[in-house]
N, C-alpha and C positions, 0 to 999 in steps of 0.2 A: 420444447419450451424455448422461449426467446433468449438467446445468449446475452443480448444487451440488457434485458430486464434483470436477469440473474446477476450480471456484473454490477448493475446499479444497486441492487439489494445488498450485495456484498460490500460495495463502496460505502453505502449508508451505515452498515454495521461497523466497518473499520473506522469511519469518521467518528462514530460514537465513542470508540475506544480512545481516539485522539482528543481527549477532553481539553488539552492545552491548545489545540488547533495548530500545532507546529507544522503539520504536513498538508494542511488544507489548500494552501496556495504556494506558488513557487518561492523557494528560499530567497532568490535574488529580488523578488518583488517585496518581500518582507524586510530584507537587509541588503539594499542595493550597494552599500559601501563595502560589502564583503565580496563583491563579484570576483575580483582578480584572485584573491586567496582561495575562494570556494572552487573556482573552476580549475585551479591548479591541482586540487585533490579529487574533484568530482567530474568525471568525463561526461555523464549523461544525467543532468538534473531531472528529477521527477517529483510530482506531487499529486494529490488527489484530484484537484481541479483539472490539471492537464490530462490525467487519465480519463476523467469523466467526459471532458469536452473534446479531446483530440484522439483518444486511443480506443475507447470502448467500441465505437462503430466499426473499427477495423479488425477487432479480435476474431480469430477463427475458432479458437478453443479457449476454455476457461483457464487453462495454464498460462495464456498470454497475460491475463489480468494478474495472476499470481506472480509472474515474473516482474511486472511493472511495480506491484506493491512491494515486493522484496527489494527492488531497486531503490525505492523511496527510503526504506530503512537501512539498507546497505550504505547508501550515500551518507546518511546521517552518522552512521557508525564510522565510516571512512574519514569524515571531516572532523568529528569530535574525538577527544581522547577516550581511550578505553576506560570504562567505569565512571565517566563524567555523567552528570545528570541527564544530558541530552542522549548520550549513548545508551544509558540504562532505560530511558523512556522508549527509545526506538526498539530496543531488544524486547522489552515487555510486550509491545504491540505485535512485533514480528512473531514472538512465541505463541501468540493467540490466533494467528492467521489461519492455521489449519482448522481450528475449531469454528472460527467464523465461517469458513467455507462450508464445513459440514452442516452447521446450523442453517445456512441459507439454502443448501440443497434439500435438506429435510423439509424446511418450510415450504419450498416450492414443489415438494412431492417428487423430486428427482432421485432416481436410484443412485446410491453412493457407489463410486468406483471401489473395487475390492480393497485397495490400499487404505481407504478411509474407514474409520469406525465411528459410529455415532455413540456418544457417551450419554 
């Protein structure tokens, strides 16, 4: 199966979870006035559009996508205060990542790695 196609299916599912569209485009594009403050706390900004347009074609394994998606949510949690609305929102989507990956693999008829369980 085509890794890029799988990545795009997973990205579509993750984007659906992000109903507020906080992670769809770069933070600094949404909030350019925050650049200095943001880059003091976030070393590698990441968002869904950047993943889709710049990263997917270079992925070697599905774990590469998982790492970049986790980076999106980790950045949000690093920048925002613990238990703030943004922090909670990022964690909520982050906690659903595993199931999103499982659902996409099942949908594409790909055997699940042993560490995954379909629910």
